[in-house]
N, CA, C and O atoms as CSV, one atom per row, in Angstrom:
chain,resi,resn,atom,element,x,y,z
A,1,MET,N,N,17.655,-3.203,-6.271
A,1,MET,CA,C,17.074,-1.940,-6.630
A,1,MET,C,C,15.816,-2.198,-7.539
A,1,MET,O,O,15.748,-3.143,-8.325
A,2,ASN,N,N,14.893,-1.323,-7.364
A,2,ASN,CA,C,13.685,-1.411,-8.223
A,2,ASN,C,C,13.770,-0.294,-9.157
A,2,ASN,O,O,14.373,0.742,-8.873
A,3,ARG,N,N,13.139,-0.500,-10.340
A,3,ARG,CA,C,13.069,0.603,-11.354
A,3,ARG,C,C,11.592,0.876,-11.726
A,3,ARG,O,O,10.853,-0.019,-12.135
A,4,THR,N,N,11.214,2.122,-11.566
A,4,THR,CA,C,9.848,2.580,-11.928
A,4,THR,C,C,9.786,2.584,-13.442
A,4,THR,O,O,10.714,3.031,-14.117
A,5,LEU,N,N,8.652,2.067,-13.977
A,5,LEU,CA,C,8.389,2.005,-15.354
A,5,LEU,C,C,7.504,3.101,-15.775
A,5,LEU,O,O,6.366,3.168,-15.311
A,6,LEU,N,N,7.968,4.012,-16.666
A,6,LEU,CA,C,7.195,5.110,-17.151
A,6,LEU,C,C,7.366,5.260,-18.643
A,6,LEU,O,O,8.337,5.880,-19.077
A,7,PRO,N,N,6.458,4.716,-19.460
A,7,PRO,CA,C,6.578,4.807,-20.932
A,7,PRO,C,C,6.863,6.264,-21.336
A,7,PRO,O,O,6.375,7.211,-20.719
A,8,GLU,N,N,7.640,6.396,-22.353
A,8,GLU,CA,C,8.001,7.664,-22.951
A,8,GLU,C,C,6.702,8.477,-23.380
A,8,GLU,O,O,5.795,7.970,-24.039
A,9,GLY,N,N,6.713,9.688,-22.969
A,9,GLY,CA,C,5.592,10.557,-23.279
A,9,GLY,C,C,4.395,10.517,-22.329
A,9,GLY,O,O,3.492,11.347,-22.435
A,10,TRP,N,N,4.383,9.532,-21.379
A,10,TRP,CA,C,3.302,9.433,-20.457
A,10,TRP,C,C,3.544,10.418,-19.315
A,10,TRP,O,O,4.698,10.611,-18.935
A,11,PRO,N,N,2.505,11.055,-18.744
A,11,PRO,CA,C,2.670,11.916,-17.589
A,11,PRO,C,C,2.965,11.012,-16.352
A,11,PRO,O,O,2.514,9.872,-16.249
A,12,ARG,N,N,3.735,11.598,-15.449
A,12,ARG,CA,C,4.155,10.853,-14.267
A,12,ARG,C,C,2.943,10.819,-13.360
A,12,ARG,O,O,2.406,11.866,-12.997
A,13,PRO,N,N,2.511,9.634,-12.993
A,13,PRO,CA,C,1.279,9.523,-12.101
A,13,PRO,C,C,1.600,10.050,-10.655
A,13,PRO,O,O,2.744,10.064,-10.201
A,14,LYS,N,N,0.513,10.472,-9.987
A,14,LYS,CA,C,0.737,11.051,-8.645
A,14,LYS,C,C,0.342,9.915,-7.641
A,14,LYS,O,O,-0.759,9.366,-7.694
A,15,GLY,N,N,1.253,9.615,-6.776
A,15,GLY,CA,C,0.984,8.683,-5.679
A,15,GLY,C,C,1.109,7.223,-6.042
A,15,GLY,O,O,0.823,6.396,-5.177
A,16,TYR,N,N,1.507,6.825,-7.230
A,16,TYR,CA,C,1.673,5.415,-7.625
A,16,TYR,C,C,2.574,5.400,-8.868
A,16,TYR,O,O,2.878,6.439,-9.454
A,17,ALA,N,N,2.980,4.207,-9.240
A,17,ALA,CA,C,3.738,3.992,-10.459
A,17,ALA,C,C,2.946,3.157,-11.421
A,17,ALA,O,O,2.166,2.303,-11.001
A,18,ASN,N,N,3.126,3.379,-12.705
A,18,ASN,CA,C,2.461,2.536,-13.710
A,18,ASN,C,C,2.992,1.090,-13.682
A,18,ASN,O,O,2.268,0.133,-13.960
A,19,GLY,N,N,4.242,0.977,-13.346
A,19,GLY,CA,C,4.854,-0.371,-13.155
A,19,GLY,C,C,6.189,-0.297,-12.530
A,19,GLY,O,O,6.810,0.766,-12.520
A,20,VAL,N,N,6.669,-1.408,-11.995
A,20,VAL,CA,C,7.898,-1.443,-11.310
A,20,VAL,C,C,8.631,-2.772,-11.748
A,20,VAL,O,O,8.030,-3.847,-11.729
A,21,ALA,N,N,9.910,-2.668,-12.131
A,21,ALA,CA,C,10.744,-3.828,-12.420
A,21,ALA,C,C,11.589,-4.054,-11.128
A,21,ALA,O,O,12.162,-3.122,-10.563
A,22,ALA,N,N,11.633,-5.327,-10.700
A,22,ALA,CA,C,12.360,-5.631,-9.533
A,22,ALA,C,C,12.950,-7.060,-9.616
A,22,ALA,O,O,12.419,-7.934,-10.301
A,23,GLU,N,N,14.067,-7.255,-8.892
A,23,GLU,CA,C,14.772,-8.505,-8.943
A,23,GLU,C,C,15.148,-8.850,-7.470
A,23,GLU,O,O,15.679,-7.998,-6.758
A,24,GLY,N,N,14.877,-10.074,-7.030
A,24,GLY,CA,C,15.261,-10.425,-5.669
A,24,GLY,C,C,14.236,-11.407,-5.017
A,24,GLY,O,O,13.431,-12.069,-5.671
A,25,ARG,N,N,14.349,-11.428,-3.697
A,25,ARG,CA,C,13.408,-12.281,-2.871
A,25,ARG,C,C,12.091,-11.634,-2.770
A,25,ARG,O,O,11.997,-10.486,-2.335
A,26,MET,N,N,11.072,-12.316,-3.150
A,26,MET,CA,C,9.700,-11.803,-3.083
A,26,MET,C,C,9.053,-12.020,-1.738
A,26,MET,O,O,9.247,-13.065,-1.117
A,27,VAL,N,N,8.281,-11.044,-1.273
A,27,VAL,CA,C,7.525,-11.161,-0.011
A,27,VAL,C,C,6.078,-10.790,-0.354
A,27,VAL,O,O,5.798,-9.746,-0.942
A,28,PHE,N,N,5.207,-11.660,0.027
A,28,PHE,CA,C,3.774,-11.442,-0.224
A,28,PHE,C,C,3.067,-11.219,1.082
A,28,PHE,O,O,3.120,-12.069,1.971
A,29,VAL,N,N,2.401,-10.081,1.218
A,29,VAL,CA,C,1.644,-9.737,2.442
A,29,VAL,C,C,0.158,-9.870,2.179
A,29,VAL,O,O,-0.387,-9.203,1.300
A,30,ALA,N,N,-0.519,-10.760,2.966
A,30,ALA,CA,C,-1.891,-10.952,2.857
A,30,ALA,C,C,-2.645,-9.614,3.077
A,30,ALA,O,O,-2.077,-8.676,3.637
A,31,GLY,N,N,-3.928,-9.523,2.636
A,31,GLY,CA,C,-4.667,-8.402,2.850
A,31,GLY,C,C,-4.729,-7.986,4.343
A,31,GLY,O,O,-5.161,-8.735,5.219
A,32,GLN,N,N,-4.269,-6.747,4.563
A,32,GLN,CA,C,-4.210,-6.211,5.938
A,32,GLN,C,C,-5.364,-5.210,6.068
A,32,GLN,O,O,-5.695,-4.515,5.107
A,33,ILE,N,N,-5.967,-5.139,7.237
A,33,ILE,CA,C,-7.006,-4.202,7.496
A,33,ILE,C,C,-6.576,-3.285,8.683
A,33,ILE,O,O,-5.541,-3.504,9.313
A,34,GLY,N,N,-7.383,-2.291,8.947
A,34,GLY,CA,C,-7.065,-1.263,9.883
A,34,GLY,C,C,-7.364,-1.480,11.350
A,34,GLY,O,O,-7.666,-0.512,12.049
A,35,TRP,N,N,-7.295,-2.679,11.842
A,35,TRP,CA,C,-7.412,-2.838,13.265
A,35,TRP,C,C,-6.088,-2.976,13.952
A,35,TRP,O,O,-5.096,-3.328,13.314
A,36,ASP,N,N,-6.042,-2.709,15.241
A,36,ASP,CA,C,-4.825,-2.772,15.976
A,36,ASP,C,C,-4.663,-4.250,16.524
A,36,ASP,O,O,-5.483,-5.132,16.268
A,37,ALA,N,N,-3.566,-4.436,17.276
A,37,ALA,CA,C,-3.286,-5.804,17.815
A,37,ALA,C,C,-4.429,-6.380,18.713
A,37,ALA,O,O,-4.503,-7.589,18.934
A,38,ASN,N,N,-5.317,-5.476,19.224
A,38,ASN,CA,C,-6.426,-5.921,20.067
A,38,ASN,C,C,-7.714,-6.091,19.234
A,38,ASN,O,O,-8.774,-6.359,19.800
A,39,GLY,N,N,-7.634,-5.938,17.881
A,39,GLY,CA,C,-8.778,-6.048,17.065
A,39,GLY,C,C,-9.751,-4.839,17.058
A,39,GLY,O,O,-10.929,-4.936,16.713
A,40,VAL,N,N,-9.172,-3.722,17.458
A,40,VAL,CA,C,-9.963,-2.484,17.549
A,40,VAL,C,C,-9.735,-1.615,16.365
A,40,VAL,O,O,-8.581,-1.366,16.018
A,41,PHE,N,N,-10.769,-1.133,15.716
A,41,PHE,CA,C,-10.697,-0.292,14.513
A,41,PHE,C,C,-10.723,1.216,15.012
A,41,PHE,O,O,-11.550,1.559,15.857
A,42,PRO,N,N,-9.864,2.055,14.511
A,42,PRO,CA,C,-10.001,3.497,14.707
A,42,PRO,C,C,-11.123,4.010,13.910
A,42,PRO,O,O,-11.575,3.367,12.963
A,43,ASP,N,N,-11.615,5.230,14.295
A,43,ASP,CA,C,-12.683,5.856,13.566
A,43,ASP,C,C,-12.134,6.508,12.290
A,43,ASP,O,O,-11.058,7.105,12.289
A,44,GLY,N,N,-12.890,6.377,11.229
A,44,GLY,CA,C,-12.574,7.072,10.010
A,44,GLY,C,C,-11.750,6.309,9.037
A,44,GLY,O,O,-10.995,5.415,9.419
A,45,PHE,N,N,-11.882,6.654,7.746
A,45,PHE,CA,C,-11.155,5.950,6.667
A,45,PHE,C,C,-9.668,6.238,6.813
A,45,PHE,O,O,-8.884,5.289,6.812
A,46,ALA,N,N,-9.227,7.497,6.940
A,46,ALA,CA,C,-7.841,7.827,7.014
A,46,ALA,C,C,-7.118,7.119,8.170
A,46,ALA,O,O,-6.016,6.595,8.013
A,47,ALA,N,N,-7.777,7.125,9.331
A,47,ALA,CA,C,-7.154,6.393,10.465
A,47,ALA,C,C,-7.016,4.934,10.211
A,47,ALA,O,O,-6.015,4.325,10.588
A,48,GLN,N,N,-8.014,4.350,9.572
A,48,GLN,CA,C,-7.906,2.941,9.286
A,48,GLN,C,C,-6.860,2.666,8.153
A,48,GLN,O,O,-6.209,1.621,8.159
A,49,ALA,N,N,-6.716,3.552,7.248
A,49,ALA,CA,C,-5.707,3.417,6.180
A,49,ALA,C,C,-4.276,3.506,6.824
A,49,ALA,O,O,-3.380,2.736,6.477
A,50,ARG,N,N,-4.114,4.408,7.709
A,50,ARG,CA,C,-2.865,4.591,8.482
A,50,ARG,C,C,-2.485,3.261,9.219
A,50,ARG,O,O,-1.382,2.736,9.068
A,51,GLN,N,N,-3.479,2.743,10.037
A,51,GLN,CA,C,-3.232,1.504,10.759
A,51,GLN,C,C,-3.001,0.320,9.807
A,51,GLN,O,O,-2.232,-0.584,10.132
A,52,THR,N,N,-3.659,0.312,8.636
A,52,THR,CA,C,-3.451,-0.758,7.689
A,52,THR,C,C,-1.992,-0.679,7.163
A,52,THR,O,O,-1.327,-1.709,7.057
A,53,LEU,N,N,-1.503,0.511,6.838
A,53,LEU,CA,C,-0.134,0.631,6.429
A,53,LEU,C,C,0.797,0.213,7.550
A,53,LEU,O,O,1.781,-0.481,7.293
A,54,GLU,N,N,0.519,0.619,8.810
A,54,GLU,CA,C,1.355,0.168,9.892
A,54,GLU,C,C,1.379,-1.315,10.038
A,54,GLU,O,O,2.419,-1.902,10.339
A,55,ASN,N,N,0.213,-1.950,9.823
A,55,ASN,CA,C,0.156,-3.414,9.919
A,55,ASN,C,C,0.947,-4.033,8.830
A,55,ASN,O,O,1.640,-5.019,9.083
A,56,THR,N,N,0.899,-3.530,7.632
A,56,THR,CA,C,1.628,-4.004,6.474
A,56,THR,C,C,3.114,-3.895,6.797
A,56,THR,O,O,3.846,-4.863,6.591
A,57,LEU,N,N,3.584,-2.761,7.292
A,57,LEU,CA,C,4.981,-2.584,7.552
A,57,LEU,C,C,5.442,-3.560,8.643
A,57,LEU,O,O,6.579,-4.027,8.575
A,58,ALA,N,N,4.577,-3.905,9.693
A,58,ALA,CA,C,4.910,-4.817,10.640
A,58,ALA,C,C,5.180,-6.235,10.124
A,58,ALA,O,O,6.075,-6.944,10.584
A,59,VAL,N,N,4.336,-6.609,9.126
A,59,VAL,CA,C,4.533,-7.891,8.497
A,59,VAL,C,C,5.775,-7.871,7.607
A,59,VAL,O,O,6.529,-8.843,7.596
A,60,LEU,N,N,5.994,-6.842,6.899
A,60,LEU,CA,C,7.195,-6.754,6.097
A,60,LEU,C,C,8.512,-6.790,6.953
A,60,LEU,O,O,9.515,-7.366,6.531
A,61,ALA,N,N,8.478,-6.196,8.090
A,61,ALA,CA,C,9.649,-6.184,8.964
A,61,ALA,C,C,10.041,-7.638,9.416
A,61,ALA,O,O,11.207,-7.906,9.707
A,62,GLU,N,N,9.058,-8.545,9.464
A,62,GLU,CA,C,9.370,-9.886,9.746
A,62,GLU,C,C,10.195,-10.565,8.674
A,62,GLU,O,O,10.804,-11.604,8.930
A,63,ALA,N,N,10.229,-9.985,7.448
A,63,ALA,CA,C,11.007,-10.485,6.349
A,63,ALA,C,C,12.221,-9.576,6.100
A,63,ALA,O,O,12.869,-9.678,5.058
A,64,ASP,N,N,12.527,-8.689,7.058
A,64,ASP,CA,C,13.626,-7.729,7.011
A,64,ASP,C,C,13.413,-6.876,5.781
A,64,ASP,O,O,14.367,-6.606,5.052
A,65,ALA,N,N,12.169,-6.437,5.525
A,65,ALA,CA,C,11.761,-5.563,4.420
A,65,ALA,C,C,11.125,-4.317,5.022
A,65,ALA,O,O,10.601,-4.316,6.136
A,66,GLY,N,N,11.201,-3.252,4.218
A,66,GLY,CA,C,10.495,-2.019,4.593
A,66,GLY,C,C,9.761,-1.413,3.444
A,66,GLY,O,O,9.578,-2.065,2.416
A,67,PRO,N,N,9.324,-0.156,3.586
A,67,PRO,CA,C,8.536,0.448,2.558
A,67,PRO,C,C,9.271,0.615,1.170
A,67,PRO,O,O,8.671,0.653,0.096
A,68,GLU,N,N,10.592,0.707,1.312
A,68,GLU,CA,C,11.368,0.802,0.039
A,68,GLU,C,C,11.357,-0.477,-0.805
A,68,GLU,O,O,11.773,-0.459,-1.963
A,69,HIS,N,N,10.901,-1.542,-0.251
A,69,HIS,CA,C,10.843,-2.824,-0.987
A,69,HIS,C,C,9.490,-3.099,-1.581
A,69,HIS,O,O,9.343,-4.061,-2.335
A,70,VAL,N,N,8.482,-2.288,-1.272
A,70,VAL,CA,C,7.111,-2.504,-1.783
A,70,VAL,C,C,7.129,-2.195,-3.268
A,70,VAL,O,O,7.573,-1.125,-3.683
A,71,VAL,N,N,6.626,-3.171,-4.096
A,71,VAL,CA,C,6.559,-2.954,-5.468
A,71,VAL,C,C,5.119,-2.899,-6.072
A,71,VAL,O,O,4.892,-2.402,-7.175
A,72,ARG,N,N,4.153,-3.454,-5.255
A,72,ARG,CA,C,2.774,-3.536,-5.704
A,72,ARG,C,C,1.894,-3.477,-4.523
A,72,ARG,O,O,2.222,-4.016,-3.467
A,73,MET,N,N,0.766,-2.825,-4.674
A,73,MET,CA,C,-0.326,-2.872,-3.686
A,73,MET,C,C,-1.656,-2.812,-4.369
A,73,MET,O,O,-1.836,-2.147,-5.389
A,74,THR,N,N,-2.568,-3.515,-3.791
A,74,THR,CA,C,-4.006,-3.420,-4.236
A,74,THR,C,C,-4.799,-3.023,-2.980
A,74,THR,O,O,-4.793,-3.709,-1.958
A,75,TRP,N,N,-5.458,-1.917,-3.113
A,75,TRP,CA,C,-6.294,-1.368,-1.983
A,75,TRP,C,C,-7.805,-1.778,-2.376
A,75,TRP,O,O,-8.286,-1.587,-3.493
A,76,TYR,N,N,-8.407,-2.305,-1.408
A,76,TYR,CA,C,-9.858,-2.620,-1.570
A,76,TYR,C,C,-10.622,-1.702,-0.623
A,76,TYR,O,O,-10.367,-1.738,0.581
A,77,VAL,N,N,-11.544,-0.883,-1.114
A,77,VAL,CA,C,-12.197,0.090,-0.283
A,77,VAL,C,C,-13.690,-0.127,-0.427
A,77,VAL,O,O,-14.180,-0.467,-1.503
A,78,VAL,N,N,-14.406,0.073,0.667
A,78,VAL,CA,C,-15.823,-0.194,0.649
A,78,VAL,C,C,-16.649,1.039,0.067
A,78,VAL,O,O,-17.813,0.902,-0.312
A,79,ASP,N,N,-15.997,2.197,0.024
A,79,ASP,CA,C,-16.653,3.401,-0.387
A,79,ASP,C,C,-15.680,4.307,-1.181
A,79,ASP,O,O,-14.816,4.962,-0.599
A,80,LYS,N,N,-15.834,4.328,-2.477
A,80,LYS,CA,C,-14.925,5.131,-3.291
A,80,LYS,C,C,-14.942,6.642,-2.867
A,80,LYS,O,O,-13.889,7.275,-2.800
A,81,ARG,N,N,-16.103,7.179,-2.597
A,81,ARG,CA,C,-16.198,8.568,-2.228
A,81,ARG,C,C,-15.563,8.864,-0.873
A,81,ARG,O,O,-14.982,9.930,-0.670
A,82,GLU,N,N,-15.677,7.929,0.036
A,82,GLU,CA,C,-14.981,8.031,1.323
A,82,GLU,C,C,-13.452,8.025,1.160
A,82,GLU,O,O,-12.746,8.781,1.827
A,83,TYR,N,N,-12.955,7.160,0.261
A,83,TYR,CA,C,-11.584,7.116,-0.056
A,83,TYR,C,C,-11.101,8.413,-0.661
A,83,TYR,O,O,-10.108,8.961,-0.182
A,84,LEU,N,N,-11.755,8.942,-1.699
A,84,LEU,CA,C,-11.393,10.127,-2.339
A,84,LEU,C,C,-11.460,11.367,-1.364
A,84,LEU,O,O,-10.596,12.244,-1.407
A,85,ALA,N,N,-12.443,11.401,-0.547
A,85,ALA,CA,C,-12.577,12.497,0.397
A,85,ALA,C,C,-11.468,12.507,1.495
A,85,ALA,O,O,-11.255,13.516,2.168
A,86,SER,N,N,-10.772,11.351,1.651
A,86,SER,CA,C,-9.732,11.194,2.662
A,86,SER,C,C,-8.293,11.267,2.085
A,86,SER,O,O,-7.322,11.057,2.812
A,87,LEU,N,N,-8.172,11.559,0.802
A,87,LEU,CA,C,-6.920,11.465,0.149
A,87,LEU,C,C,-5.830,12.352,0.795
A,87,LEU,O,O,-4.674,11.930,0.840
A,88,ARG,N,N,-6.149,13.545,1.288
A,88,ARG,CA,C,-5.140,14.440,1.886
A,88,ARG,C,C,-4.541,13.786,3.106
A,88,ARG,O,O,-3.320,13.743,3.262
A,89,ASP,N,N,-5.456,13.241,4.033
A,89,ASP,CA,C,-4.921,12.612,5.218
A,89,ASP,C,C,-4.266,11.312,4.895
A,89,ASP,O,O,-3.274,10.975,5.541
A,90,VAL,N,N,-4.732,10.570,3.966
A,90,VAL,CA,C,-4.108,9.230,3.565
A,90,VAL,C,C,-2.749,9.553,2.939
A,90,VAL,O,O,-1.793,8.811,3.164
A,91,GLY,N,N,-2.632,10.615,2.176
A,91,GLY,CA,C,-1.360,11.011,1.622
A,91,GLY,C,C,-0.330,11.375,2.693
A,91,GLY,O,O,0.843,11.012,2.612
A,92,ALA,N,N,-0.804,12.086,3.675
A,92,ALA,CA,C,0.092,12.500,4.749
A,92,ALA,C,C,0.620,11.238,5.528
A,92,ALA,O,O,1.795,11.154,5.886
A,93,ALA,N,N,-0.298,10.284,5.762
A,93,ALA,CA,C,0.100,9.007,6.426
A,93,ALA,C,C,1.058,8.238,5.524
A,93,ALA,O,O,2.018,7.632,6.001
A,94,TRP,N,N,0.798,8.263,4.234
A,94,TRP,CA,C,1.662,7.550,3.329
A,94,TRP,C,C,3.072,8.130,3.382
A,94,TRP,O,O,4.041,7.384,3.518
A,95,ARG,N,N,3.195,9.461,3.277
A,95,ARG,CA,C,4.545,10.079,3.320
A,95,ARG,C,C,5.262,9.847,4.543
A,95,ARG,O,O,6.486,9.716,4.527
A,96,GLU,N,N,4.525,9.781,5.705
A,96,GLU,CA,C,5.149,9.573,6.971
A,96,GLU,C,C,5.684,8.119,7.123
A,96,GLU,O,O,6.790,7.880,7.608
A,97,LEU,N,N,4.792,7.130,6.659
A,97,LEU,CA,C,5.149,5.723,6.832
A,97,LEU,C,C,5.873,5.093,5.700
A,97,LEU,O,O,6.733,4.236,5.902
A,98,MET,N,N,5.530,5.517,4.465
A,98,MET,CA,C,6.091,4.876,3.267
A,98,MET,C,C,7.170,5.725,2.590
A,98,MET,O,O,7.899,5.222,1.735
A,99,GLY,N,N,7.278,6.956,2.948
A,99,GLY,CA,C,8.264,7.830,2.310
A,99,GLY,C,C,7.878,8.206,0.913
A,99,GLY,O,O,6.716,8.474,0.607
A,100,SER,N,N,8.898,8.218,0.058
A,100,SER,CA,C,8.747,8.602,-1.303
A,100,SER,C,C,8.680,7.406,-2.304
A,100,SER,O,O,8.880,7.529,-3.512
A,101,ASN,N,N,8.374,6.229,-1.667
A,101,ASN,CA,C,8.261,5.036,-2.513
A,101,ASN,C,C,6.816,4.960,-3.028
A,101,ASN,O,O,5.857,4.943,-2.256
A,102,TYR,N,N,6.701,4.916,-4.359
A,102,TYR,CA,C,5.380,4.785,-4.949
A,102,TYR,C,C,5.293,3.522,-5.899
A,102,TYR,O,O,5.707,3.569,-7.057
A,103,PRO,N,N,4.741,2.414,-5.352
A,103,PRO,CA,C,4.708,1.190,-6.078
A,103,PRO,C,C,3.553,1.221,-7.114
A,103,PRO,O,O,2.721,2.128,-7.106
A,104,ALA,N,N,3.530,0.219,-7.988
A,104,ALA,CA,C,2.347,-0.003,-8.826
A,104,ALA,C,C,1.216,-0.280,-7.901
A,104,ALA,O,O,1.340,-1.060,-6.957
A,105,MET,N,N,0.108,0.357,-8.169
A,105,MET,CA,C,-1.142,0.226,-7.274
A,105,MET,C,C,-2.381,0.216,-8.084
A,105,MET,O,O,-2.469,0.734,-9.197
A,106,ALA,N,N,-3.345,-0.411,-7.456
A,106,ALA,CA,C,-4.746,-0.373,-7.909
A,106,ALA,C,C,-5.605,-0.124,-6.732
A,106,ALA,O,O,-5.286,-0.552,-5.623
A,107,VAL,N,N,-6.696,0.560,-6.939
A,107,VAL,CA,C,-7.703,0.743,-5.916
A,107,VAL,C,C,-9.073,0.165,-6.470
A,107,VAL,O,O,-9.525,0.551,-7.548
A,108,VAL,N,N,-9.653,-0.690,-5.754
A,108,VAL,CA,C,-10.925,-1.320,-6.152
A,108,VAL,C,C,-11.986,-1.111,-5.135
A,108,VAL,O,O,-11.790,-1.394,-3.953
A,109,GLU,N,N,-13.114,-0.617,-5.572
A,109,GLU,CA,C,-14.268,-0.559,-4.696
A,109,GLU,C,C,-14.927,-1.859,-4.576
A,109,GLU,O,O,-15.177,-2.503,-5.595
A,110,VAL,N,N,-15.250,-2.329,-3.331
A,110,VAL,CA,C,-15.877,-3.608,-3.137
A,110,VAL,C,C,-17.139,-3.471,-2.328
A,110,VAL,O,O,-17.270,-2.501,-1.581
A,111,LYS,N,N,-18.042,-4.357,-2.432
A,111,LYS,CA,C,-19.256,-4.360,-1.693
A,111,LYS,C,C,-19.128,-4.358,-0.219
A,111,LYS,O,O,-19.883,-3.720,0.514
A,112,GLY,N,N,-18.084,-5.141,0.214
A,112,GLY,CA,C,-17.856,-5.276,1.611
A,112,GLY,C,C,-16.509,-6.109,1.877
A,112,GLY,O,O,-15.962,-6.775,0.998
A,113,LEU,N,N,-16.069,-5.999,3.114
A,113,LEU,CA,C,-14.905,-6.849,3.507
A,113,LEU,C,C,-15.358,-7.834,4.603
A,113,LEU,O,O,-16.438,-7.699,5.180
A,114,ILE,N,N,-14.541,-8.772,4.852
A,114,ILE,CA,C,-14.970,-9.845,5.784
A,114,ILE,C,C,-15.278,-9.276,7.155
A,114,ILE,O,O,-16.264,-9.674,7.776
A,115,GLU,N,N,-14.429,-8.320,7.662
A,115,GLU,CA,C,-14.730,-7.626,8.884
A,115,GLU,C,C,-15.594,-6.459,8.627
A,115,GLU,O,O,-15.171,-5.517,7.958
A,116,ASP,N,N,-16.812,-6.471,9.137
A,116,ASP,CA,C,-17.770,-5.389,8.857
A,116,ASP,C,C,-17.334,-3.966,9.116
A,116,ASP,O,O,-17.722,-3.035,8.412
A,117,ALA,N,N,-16.494,-3.816,10.172
A,117,ALA,CA,C,-16.022,-2.491,10.532
A,117,ALA,C,C,-14.850,-2.005,9.646
A,117,ALA,O,O,-14.470,-0.838,9.731
A,118,ALA,N,N,-14.299,-2.846,8.835
A,118,ALA,CA,C,-13.177,-2.493,8.043
A,118,ALA,C,C,-13.620,-1.615,6.857
A,118,ALA,O,O,-14.621,-1.913,6.205
A,119,ARG,N,N,-12.882,-0.547,6.584
A,119,ARG,CA,C,-13.141,0.361,5.505
A,119,ARG,C,C,-12.202,0.162,4.335
A,119,ARG,O,O,-12.513,0.529,3.202
A,120,VAL,N,N,-11.039,-0.429,4.624
A,120,VAL,CA,C,-9.994,-0.690,3.633
A,120,VAL,C,C,-9.215,-1.913,3.981
A,120,VAL,O,O,-8.980,-2.247,5.143
A,121,GLU,N,N,-8.799,-2.611,2.851
A,121,GLU,CA,C,-7.898,-3.728,3.007
A,121,GLU,C,C,-6.787,-3.577,1.985
A,121,GLU,O,O,-7.051,-3.207,0.841
A,122,ILE,N,N,-5.576,-3.848,2.364
A,122,ILE,CA,C,-4.440,-3.644,1.403
A,122,ILE,C,C,-3.633,-4.931,1.288
A,122,ILE,O,O,-3.172,-5.487,2.285
A,123,GLU,N,N,-3.474,-5.385,0.070
A,123,GLU,CA,C,-2.611,-6.520,-0.254
A,123,GLU,C,C,-1.320,-5.997,-0.884
A,123,GLU,O,O,-1.338,-5.112,-1.740
A,124,THR,N,N,-0.186,-6.576,-0.429
A,124,THR,CA,C,1.112,-5.999,-0.878
A,124,THR,C,C,2.053,-7.059,-1.285
A,124,THR,O,O,2.084,-8.176,-0.769
A,125,THR,N,N,2.861,-6.627,-2.288
A,125,THR,CA,C,4.020,-7.481,-2.746
A,125,THR,C,C,5.260,-6.631,-2.625
A,125,THR,O,O,5.300,-5.483,-3.067
A,126,ALA,N,N,6.309,-7.242,-1.991
A,126,ALA,CA,C,7.592,-6.536,-1.834
A,126,ALA,C,C,8.650,-7.457,-2.453
A,126,ALA,O,O,8.519,-8.679,-2.517
A,127,VAL,N,N,9.741,-6.752,-2.915
A,127,VAL,CA,C,10.899,-7.474,-3.443
A,127,VAL,C,C,12.143,-6.953,-2.725
A,127,VAL,O,O,12.419,-5.754,-2.772
A,128,ILE,N,N,12.863,-7.789,-2.091
A,128,ILE,CA,C,14.092,-7.432,-1.462
A,128,ILE,C,C,15.226,-7.671,-2.527
A,128,ILE,O,O,15.630,-8.810,-2.760
A,129,GLY,N,N,15.683,-6.654,-3.111
A,129,GLY,CA,C,16.527,-6.697,-4.289
A,129,GLY,C,C,17.922,-7.292,-4.054
A,129,GLY,O,O,18.454,-7.311,-2.944
A,130,THR,N,N,18.474,-7.775,-5.169
A,130,THR,CA,C,19.802,-8.334,-5.159
A,130,THR,C,C,20.704,-7.561,-6.014
A,130,THR,O,O,21.916,-7.774,-5.967
A,131,GLY,N,N,20.200,-6.680,-6.792
A,131,GLY,CA,C,21.002,-5.955,-7.775
A,131,GLY,C,C,20.150,-4.883,-8.503
A,131,GLY,O,O,18.974,-4.696,-8.191
A,132,SER,N,N,20.751,-4.210,-9.443
A,132,SER,CA,C,20.109,-3.152,-10.133
A,132,SER,C,C,19.344,-3.849,-11.348
A,132,SER,O,O,19.720,-4.897,-11.873
A,133,ILE,N,N,18.248,-3.138,-11.708
A,133,ILE,CA,C,17.433,-3.528,-12.874
A,133,ILE,C,C,17.656,-2.500,-14.001
A,133,ILE,O,O,17.652,-1.298,-13.736
A,134,ARG,N,N,17.830,-2.908,-15.122
A,134,ARG,CA,C,18.048,-1.912,-16.311
A,134,ARG,C,C,16.941,-2.050,-17.231
A,134,ARG,O,O,16.896,-1.361,-18.250
């Protein structure tokens, strides 16, 4: 089990956690981008974010992990305004693919990604728990 960390008196963040306590086997997922198995990128930030999440879940599945095991994500975006403008669609994809799990997250605007067509890259840490955290 993972425990979301929310200091007393702090407002509950929307779409992420301030911190997560976890115990168990750690799984590290390299930065995933929004291309499909054929190396084709969909059009638009939200579509790439969805594909990136799908790619992340495919890697996690190889470790018998799922969205409920994700404790940390770092999103690298090439355009902060594009990211913000896409939040409604990204949120819908998140709820569909990741459910109500909200890990500790950071979003960083970068000058570019290795693949020129990539709009977002997500690096993920998951923990497959062995017990409860108090």
